[in-house]
Structure formats: structure tokens, C-alpha cells
C-alpha positions in Angstrom: 12.5 3.3 -34.0 12.8 0.1 -32.1 13.6 0.4 -28.4 16.5 -1.6 -26.9 15.6 -2.5 -23.3 17.8 -4.2 -20.8 16.7 -6.3 -17.9 14.2 -4.8 -15.5 12.3 -6.1 -12.4 8.6 -5.5 -11.7 7.9 -5.7 -8.0 4.1 -5.3 -8.2 1.3 -4.3 -10.5 -1.9 -2.7 -9.4 -5.3 -3.4 -10.9 -5.2 -0.5 -13.3 -1.5 -0.3 -13.9 0.2 -0.3 -17.3 3.5 -2.0 -18.1 4.6 -1.6 -21.7 8.0 -2.5 -23.2 8.7 -1.2 -26.7 7.2 1.3 -29.0 3.8 2.9 -28.1 1.8 5.9 -29.3 -0.6 6.4 -26.4 -1.2 4.8 -23.0 -4.4 5.9 -21.4 -5.5 5.2 -17.8 -8.7 3.2 -17.1 -9.3 4.5 -13.6 -8.6 7.5 -11.4 -7.9 8.2 -7.7 -7.3 11.3 -5.6 -4.7 11.0 -3.0 -4.4 13.3 0.1 -1.3 13.1 2.2 0.3 15.3 4.8 3.7 17.0 4.6 6.5 14.6 4.2 4.3 11.6 3.4 6.0 10.5 0.1 9.6 11.2 1.1 12.0 8.3 0.6 15.7 7.8 0.9 18.5 7.0 3.3 19.0 9.3 6.3 16.1 11.7 5.9 15.4 14.2 8.7 11.9 15.6 8.3 10.4 18.0 10.8 6.6 18.7 10.4 5.6 20.1 13.7 2.1 21.4 12.9 1.0 19.9 9.6 -2.6 19.9 8.4 -3.9 18.4 5.1 -6.9 20.2 3.5 -9.1 17.5 1.9 -11.9 19.9 0.9 -12.2 20.0 -2.9 -14.8 22.2 -4.6 -14.2 20.6 -8.1 -16.6 18.0 -9.2 -14.4 16.6 -11.9 -10.6 16.9 -11.8 -9.5 14.7 -14.7 -12.3 13.3 -16.9 -11.7 9.7 -18.1 -14.0 10.1 -21.2 -12.6 8.5 -24.3 -10.1 6.1 -22.6 -10.6 2.6 -23.7 
């Protein structure tokens, strides 16, 4: 079924980003990244009050492969 899309604005596109407008069956990523961030790092909005007095981010990861990229073309 065709999609009806109104106006949209793209502020930025990364090197492995995907922008698709319309019908699609599968969109697969070409790259992967693991992000470590402390408490309250990705909060956004107006008038936020965040109190992280003693915050520690554990970056030790015992996994060798978290999300395999095999088969993504």
C-alpha cells in the first residue's frame, strides 16, 4: 500500500545512516557502534532537573560479538 508522506526536514545524515521514504521490506545497517554513556546523558527536553551525584558507567564487556553484521549488504 503506498505511503502518503507530508513535508519533513532532515537536519543531518551520518555516514551509515538510512533515509527511506515510501514502501520498504527490509532496511539493514552497514556498520555498528557500541555507545557507553553515564546516567542522564541522553536526556533532552525543556526544564529538566537531573541529579546524578555518584554515577559510574561500567564499560567492561565480556561479549566478543554483540550484534553480527553478517548478511547485510
